[in-house]
C-alpha positions as CSV (number, residue, x, y, z in Angstrom):
1,M,-18.2,203.1,131.7
2,K,-15.1,204.2,133.7
3,K,-14.3,200.6,134.4
4,L,-14.5,199.7,130.8
5,A,-12.2,202.6,129.8
6,L,-9.7,201.5,132.5
7,L,-9.9,197.9,131.2
8,V,-9.2,199.0,127.6
9,C,-6.2,201.1,128.7
10,A,-4.9,198.2,130.8
11,L,-5.1,195.9,127.9
12,C,-3.3,198.3,125.6
13,I,-0.3,198.8,127.9
14,P,1.4,195.5,126.8
15,L,1.0,196.5,123.1
16,V,2.7,199.8,123.7
17,Q,5.6,198.1,125.6
18,A,6.0,195.5,122.9
19,A,6.7,198.0,120.1
20,P,10.2,197.6,118.7
21,P,12.7,200.4,119.0
22,K,13.2,202.6,115.9
23,G,16.3,201.4,114.1
24,D,19.1,203.7,113.0
25,A,20.6,202.4,109.7
26,A,23.9,204.3,110.2
27,K,24.5,202.7,113.6
28,G,23.3,199.4,112.1
29,K,26.0,199.6,109.3
30,T,28.7,200.1,111.9
31,F,27.3,197.2,113.9
32,F,27.1,195.0,110.8
33,E,30.7,195.8,109.8
34,A,31.9,194.8,113.3
35,N,29.8,191.7,113.8
36,C,28.5,190.3,110.5
37,S,30.5,191.4,107.4
38,G,33.2,188.7,108.0
39,C,30.7,186.1,106.9
40,H,28.0,188.0,105.0
41,G,30.5,190.2,103.1
42,E,30.8,194.0,102.5
43,A,27.4,195.6,102.3
44,A,25.8,192.2,103.0
45,A,26.6,191.1,99.4
46,G,27.3,187.5,100.5
47,G,30.4,185.5,101.3
48,I,30.6,182.5,103.6
49,G,27.1,183.4,104.7
50,P,24.3,184.2,102.2
51,K,23.6,187.6,100.6
52,L,21.3,189.6,102.8
53,A,21.1,192.8,100.8
54,G,17.7,193.2,99.2
55,K,16.3,190.1,101.0
56,L,15.0,191.3,104.3
57,Q,12.6,194.2,103.3
58,K,9.5,192.2,104.5
59,W,11.0,190.9,107.7
60,T,9.5,192.1,111.0
61,F,11.6,193.1,114.0
62,A,10.2,190.2,116.0
63,G,11.0,187.7,113.2
64,F,14.5,189.1,112.7
65,K,15.3,189.0,116.4
66,K,14.0,185.5,116.8
67,T,16.0,184.3,113.8
68,L,19.3,185.6,115.2
69,K,18.6,184.4,118.7
70,E,17.4,180.9,117.8
71,N,18.8,180.3,114.2
72,V,15.3,179.5,112.9
73,T,13.7,181.8,110.3
74,P,10.0,182.8,110.5
75,D,9.3,180.2,107.8
76,R,10.9,177.6,110.0
77,R,14.2,177.1,108.1
78,T,17.1,176.3,110.4
79,L,20.2,178.4,109.7
80,K,23.3,176.4,108.9
81,P,26.6,176.5,110.7
82,P,28.8,178.5,111.1
83,M,25.9,180.9,111.9
84,M,25.9,181.6,115.6
85,K,23.1,182.6,117.9
86,F,23.2,186.2,118.9
87,N,22.0,188.0,122.0
88,F,22.1,191.6,121.1
89,S,20.0,194.4,122.7
90,D,16.7,195.2,121.1
91,Q,18.2,198.5,119.9
92,E,21.1,196.7,118.2
93,F,18.7,194.3,116.5
94,A,16.6,197.3,115.3
95,D,19.6,199.2,114.1
96,L,21.0,196.1,112.2
97,L,17.6,195.3,110.6
98,S,17.2,199.0,109.6
99,Y,20.6,198.9,107.9
100,L,19.9,195.6,106.1
101,K,16.5,196.9,104.9
102,S,18.2,199.9,103.5
103,L,20.4,197.8,101.1
104,K,19.2,196.9,97.6
């Protein structure tokens, strides 16, 4: 029984480590303004890049991060240039997504 309990605990450790950080929308807004608003417009209303406000509520952290790192959306659409690939920290991704999800 002890071995089974230890095995279950050991299997759960990667799940705990894989949890995304909690995003801070206020920090995400500042980050967006510095890195994204030039193309996606003020409050993500659109510009050179598409409107993001009100469009990311169902996105997961993992899908959002992968999209910005690889330029391929979770539904396998390739983002068009001039969209760049980004290598932000997990906290920066979480803050940015939190901000974008706060927009209507």
